[in-house]
C-alpha positions as CSV (number, residue, x, y, z in Angstrom):
1,X,-3.3,15.1,6.4
2,X,-3.8,18.8,6.8
3,X,-0.2,19.2,8.2
4,X,1.5,17.7,5.1
5,X,2.1,21.0,3.5
6,X,3.4,22.4,6.8
7,X,6.0,19.7,7.1
8,X,7.2,20.3,3.6
9,X,7.6,24.0,4.3
10,X,9.8,23.3,7.3
11,X,12.3,21.2,5.4
12,X,15.9,22.4,5.6
13,X,17.5,24.0,2.6
14,X,20.1,22.0,0.7
15,X,22.8,23.9,2.4
16,X,21.4,23.4,5.8
17,X,20.9,19.8,5.1
18,X,24.5,19.3,4.1
19,X,25.6,21.0,7.3
20,X,23.4,18.9,9.5
21,X,24.5,15.8,7.7
22,X,28.1,16.6,8.6
23,X,27.3,17.2,12.2
24,X,24.8,14.3,12.5
25,X,25.8,11.4,10.3
26,X,22.9,9.4,8.9
27,X,22.3,6.0,10.3
28,X,21.7,3.1,7.9
29,X,18.0,3.1,8.7
30,X,17.5,6.6,7.6
31,X,18.4,5.9,3.9
32,X,17.9,9.1,1.9
33,X,15.7,10.6,4.6
34,X,15.4,14.4,4.7
35,X,13.0,14.4,7.6
36,X,12.0,12.2,10.5
37,X,8.6,13.8,10.3
38,X,8.2,12.6,6.7
39,X,9.0,9.1,7.7
40,X,6.4,9.2,10.5
41,X,3.8,10.5,8.0
42,X,4.7,7.7,5.6
43,X,4.2,5.1,8.4
44,X,0.8,6.6,9.1
45,X,-0.3,5.3,5.7
46,X,0.1,1.7,7.0
47,X,-2.5,2.4,9.7
48,X,-4.9,4.1,7.3
49,X,-4.6,1.3,4.8
50,X,-5.3,-1.1,7.5
51,X,-9.0,-0.1,7.5
52,X,-9.3,-0.3,3.7
53,X,-10.3,-4.0,3.3
54,X,-13.1,-4.0,5.8
55,X,-14.5,-0.6,4.6
56,X,-14.3,-1.6,0.9
57,X,-16.4,-4.7,1.7
58,X,-19.0,-2.5,3.5
59,X,-19.1,-0.1,0.5
60,X,-19.4,-2.9,-2.0
61,X,-22.4,-4.3,0.0
62,X,-24.1,-0.9,-0.3
63,X,-23.2,0.2,-3.8
64,X,-21.9,-2.9,-5.6
65,X,-18.3,-3.8,-6.5
66,X,-17.7,-1.6,-9.6
67,X,-19.8,1.4,-8.6
68,X,-18.4,1.3,-5.1
69,X,-14.8,1.3,-6.2
70,X,-15.5,4.1,-8.7
71,X,-17.2,6.2,-6.0
72,X,-14.4,5.5,-3.5
73,X,-11.7,6.8,-5.8
74,X,-13.8,9.7,-7.0
75,X,-14.4,11.0,-3.5
76,X,-10.8,10.3,-2.5
77,X,-9.6,12.1,-5.6
78,X,-11.7,15.2,-4.7
79,X,-10.3,15.1,-1.2
80,X,-6.7,14.9,-2.4
81,X,-7.3,17.8,-4.8
82,X,-8.4,19.9,-1.8
83,X,-5.7,18.8,0.7
84,X,-2.8,17.7,-1.6
85,X,-3.3,19.9,-4.7
86,X,-0.3,19.0,-6.9
87,X,2.2,21.4,-8.4
88,X,1.7,22.4,-12.0
89,X,2.1,19.2,-14.1
90,X,4.6,21.0,-16.3
91,X,7.0,20.8,-13.3
92,X,6.8,17.0,-13.2
93,X,9.5,14.9,-14.9
94,X,8.0,13.3,-18.0
95,X,9.6,10.0,-17.1
96,X,8.0,10.0,-13.7
97,X,4.6,10.9,-14.9
98,X,4.6,8.1,-17.6
99,X,6.3,5.3,-15.6
100,X,4.8,6.2,-12.2
101,X,1.3,6.8,-13.6
102,X,1.2,3.6,-15.6
103,X,2.5,1.5,-12.7
104,X,0.1,3.2,-10.2
105,X,-3.0,2.6,-12.4
106,X,-1.8,-0.9,-13.4
107,X,-1.5,-1.9,-9.7
108,X,-4.9,-0.7,-8.8
109,X,-6.5,-2.3,-11.8
110,X,-4.7,-5.6,-11.2
111,X,-5.7,-5.8,-7.6
112,X,-9.4,-4.8,-8.3
113,X,-9.6,-7.4,-11.1
114,X,-7.9,-10.1,-9.0
115,X,-10.4,-9.8,-6.2
116,X,-13.3,-9.6,-8.6
117,X,-12.2,-12.8,-10.4
118,X,-11.9,-14.8,-7.2
119,X,-14.9,-17.2,-7.2
120,X,-14.9,-18.2,-3.6
121,X,-14.1,-16.8,-0.1
122,X,-11.1,-19.1,0.1
123,X,-9.8,-17.8,-3.2
124,X,-10.3,-14.2,-2.0
125,X,-8.1,-14.9,1.1
126,X,-5.5,-16.6,-1.1
127,X,-5.4,-13.8,-3.6
128,X,-5.0,-11.3,-0.7
129,X,-2.1,-13.3,0.5
130,X,-0.4,-13.2,-2.9
131,X,-1.0,-9.4,-3.0
132,X,0.6,-9.1,0.5
133,X,3.9,-10.3,-0.9
134,X,4.5,-6.6,-1.8
135,X,6.1,-5.7,1.6
136,X,8.6,-8.5,1.2
137,X,9.3,-7.6,-2.4
138,X,9.7,-3.9,-1.4
139,X,12.2,-4.8,1.4
140,X,14.3,-6.8,-1.0
141,X,14.1,-4.2,-3.8
142,X,14.9,-1.4,-1.4
143,X,17.9,-3.4,-0.2
144,X,18.9,-3.9,-3.9
145,X,18.7,-0.2,-4.8
146,X,20.6,0.8,-1.6
147,X,23.8,-0.6,-3.2
148,X,25.0,-1.7,0.2
149,X,27.3,-4.8,0.0
150,X,25.2,-7.9,0.8
151,X,22.1,-6.0,1.6
152,X,19.7,-8.3,-0.3
153,X,21.2,-11.4,1.3
154,X,20.9,-9.9,4.7
155,X,17.3,-8.9,4.1
156,X,16.2,-12.4,3.1
157,X,16.0,-14.1,6.6
158,X,13.7,-11.4,8.0
159,X,11.7,-11.3,4.9
160,X,11.0,-15.0,5.0
161,X,10.0,-14.9,8.7
162,X,7.7,-11.9,8.2
163,X,6.1,-13.4,5.1
164,X,5.3,-16.6,7.0
165,X,3.8,-14.4,9.7
166,X,1.7,-12.6,7.2
167,X,0.4,-15.9,5.8
168,X,-0.6,-17.1,9.2
169,X,-2.2,-13.8,10.3
170,X,-4.2,-13.3,7.1
171,X,-4.9,-17.0,6.2
172,X,-5.4,-18.2,9.8
173,X,-7.0,-21.5,10.3
174,X,-8.7,-21.4,6.9
175,X,-5.4,-21.6,5.0
176,X,-5.0,-25.0,3.3
177,X,-2.0,-25.5,1.0
178,X,-3.4,-28.4,-1.0
179,X,-6.7,-26.6,-1.5
180,X,-4.8,-23.4,-2.5
181,X,-2.8,-25.3,-5.1
182,X,-6.0,-26.8,-6.5
183,X,-7.6,-23.3,-6.6
184,X,-4.6,-21.9,-8.5
185,X,-4.7,-24.7,-11.0
186,X,-8.5,-24.2,-11.6
187,X,-8.6,-20.4,-11.7
188,X,-5.0,-19.0,-12.2
189,X,-5.8,-15.6,-13.5
190,X,-6.6,-13.8,-10.2
191,X,-3.5,-15.2,-8.6
192,X,-1.3,-14.0,-11.6
193,X,-2.9,-10.6,-11.4
194,X,-2.3,-10.4,-7.7
195,X,1.3,-11.4,-8.0
196,X,1.8,-8.9,-10.9
197,X,0.3,-6.2,-8.7
198,X,2.7,-7.1,-5.8
199,X,5.6,-6.7,-8.1
200,X,4.3,-3.5,-9.7
201,X,3.7,-1.8,-6.4
202,X,7.1,-2.8,-4.9
203,X,8.8,-1.5,-8.1
204,X,6.8,1.7,-8.0
205,X,7.6,2.4,-4.4
206,X,11.3,1.7,-4.8
207,X,11.9,3.4,-8.2
208,X,9.7,6.5,-8.3
209,X,11.5,8.5,-5.5
210,X,14.7,8.5,-7.6
211,X,13.0,9.7,-10.9
212,X,10.4,12.2,-9.4
213,X,12.9,15.0,-8.6
214,X,10.7,15.6,-5.5
215,X,7.4,15.9,-7.5
216,X,4.5,14.1,-5.9
217,X,2.1,12.9,-8.5
218,X,-0.1,10.8,-6.1
219,X,-3.2,13.1,-6.6
220,X,-2.9,12.9,-10.3
221,X,-2.4,9.2,-10.4
222,X,-5.3,8.7,-8.0
223,X,-7.7,10.7,-10.2
224,X,-6.5,8.6,-13.2
225,X,-7.5,5.4,-11.3
226,X,-11.0,6.9,-10.7
227,X,-11.4,7.5,-14.4
228,X,-10.4,3.9,-15.2
229,X,-12.7,2.5,-12.6
230,X,-15.7,4.5,-14.0
231,X,-14.9,3.1,-17.4
232,X,-14.8,-0.4,-15.9
233,X,-18.1,0.2,-14.2
234,X,-19.9,1.4,-17.3
235,X,-18.4,-1.4,-19.5
236,X,-19.5,-4.0,-16.9
237,X,-23.1,-2.9,-17.1
238,X,-23.6,-3.3,-13.4
239,X,-25.7,-0.1,-13.2
240,X,-27.1,1.3,-9.9
241,X,-27.7,-0.8,-6.7
242,X,-31.2,-2.4,-6.5
243,X,-32.0,-0.6,-3.3
244,X,-30.9,2.9,-2.3
245,X,-27.9,2.8,0.2
246,X,-28.6,3.9,3.7
247,X,-26.7,6.5,5.7
248,X,-24.3,3.8,6.9
249,X,-23.3,3.1,3.3
250,X,-22.5,6.7,2.7
251,X,-20.6,6.9,5.9
252,X,-18.6,3.8,4.9
253,X,-17.9,5.4,1.5
254,X,-16.5,8.6,3.1
255,X,-14.4,6.7,5.6
256,X,-13.1,4.4,2.9
257,X,-12.2,7.3,0.7
258,X,-10.4,8.9,3.6
259,X,-8.5,5.7,4.4
260,X,-7.3,5.0,0.9
261,X,-6.6,8.5,-0.3
262,X,-5.1,9.5,3.0
263,X,-2.9,6.4,2.9
264,X,-1.6,7.1,-0.5
265,X,-1.0,10.8,0.3
266,X,1.0,9.9,3.4
267,X,2.9,7.1,1.7
268,X,3.8,9.2,-1.3
269,X,5.1,12.0,0.9
270,X,7.0,9.6,3.1
271,X,8.7,7.8,0.2
272,X,9.8,11.1,-1.4
273,X,11.0,12.8,1.8
274,X,11.5,10.1,4.4
275,X,13.4,6.9,4.9
276,X,12.5,4.3,2.3
277,X,14.2,1.6,4.3
278,X,12.2,2.3,7.4
279,X,8.9,2.5,5.4
280,X,9.7,-0.8,3.6
281,X,10.3,-2.6,6.9
282,X,7.2,-1.0,8.4
283,X,5.0,-2.1,5.5
284,X,5.0,-5.6,6.9
285,X,2.4,-4.3,9.4
286,X,-0.1,-3.4,6.6
287,X,-1.7,-6.9,6.3
288,X,-1.7,-7.2,10.1
289,X,-3.7,-3.9,10.5
290,X,-5.9,-4.9,7.6
291,X,-6.8,-8.2,9.0
292,X,-7.4,-6.9,12.5
293,X,-9.6,-3.9,11.4
294,X,-11.6,-6.2,9.0
295,X,-12.4,-8.6,11.8
296,X,-13.6,-5.6,14.0
297,X,-15.6,-4.0,11.2
298,X,-17.1,-7.3,10.0
299,X,-17.6,-8.8,13.5
300,X,-15.2,-11.8,13.2
301,X,-13.1,-13.1,16.1
302,X,-9.3,-13.2,15.9
303,X,-7.8,-16.7,16.5
304,X,-4.5,-17.9,17.8
305,X,-2.9,-18.2,14.3
306,X,-3.4,-14.4,13.9
307,X,-1.4,-13.6,17.0
308,X,1.3,-16.1,16.1
309,X,1.5,-14.4,12.7
310,X,1.8,-11.0,14.4
311,X,4.7,-12.3,16.5
312,X,6.5,-13.6,13.4
313,X,6.0,-10.3,11.6
314,X,7.5,-8.4,14.5
315,X,10.4,-10.9,14.7
316,X,11.1,-10.7,11.0
317,X,10.9,-6.9,11.0
318,X,13.4,-6.8,13.9
319,X,15.7,-9.1,12.0
320,X,15.6,-6.6,9.1
321,X,16.3,-3.7,11.4
322,X,19.2,-5.4,13.1
323,X,20.9,-6.3,9.7
324,X,20.1,-2.8,8.4
325,X,22.0,-1.2,11.4
326,X,25.0,-3.6,10.8
327,X,25.3,-2.7,7.1
């Protein structure tokens, strides 16, 4: 995280970039990439986000759902203001601030509400699966905005295989299609919100790099989410936890804030300065890391469906990489 500014300072000037582009033609996987380092930083977000689900659960157990979420984003916002202080807001394109800010806050609100409205553990898993459609949607949208002939059609096979893998890895042996259909019919709102969130995030990730003019508003958007979550907490009337959280709760809060805020900082930098195609394909690993870390943090064993799902995600990603190189 501390090296983000250093990487930015080492970017080539436009003239130098043009020269190096002539001498080293870009491969299809690089997309609009200005820096391999930026792409690696963006991929680091996938690892950081992988710890989010388990840590959020631990924080919620200590502080409560609404207060815990508000504290996570408040601490994360402070950390981002220290490490990733944004440029003056006057330098940001107005379209980017409005469109990007609204989508960022809407995504976070929709995901938080969808999880909160799930009435059973089974519904929580199913809602998570719906939310994890965003990597697939991002791959398809990235292919669409690339303007390469047949890119979307070529991205579909890998997307289907990887999505089935995500469903197996996250749902595991507990995933029951008939039960899921009944749950959706009985309580559709959390599923609708999770699907809306998946669409919103995939659109945000694929559209904002082209309208930002290089301005990174992640810190500003993150702080806006914190404000919204505090409003939700006070309106909900949840108040303070019945018992004071122990040191473990505060450690989980700090770790969760680092995981989420660091992930968004890395992802925002990578999407603006790295390869959107590579990051889109790499995003398939997000639910895999999330499921694996949650089982470790919460003490749950990983079954065979998880490993089969991991294999399918890898195969689907490789299919996307293969088609991308042949474009």
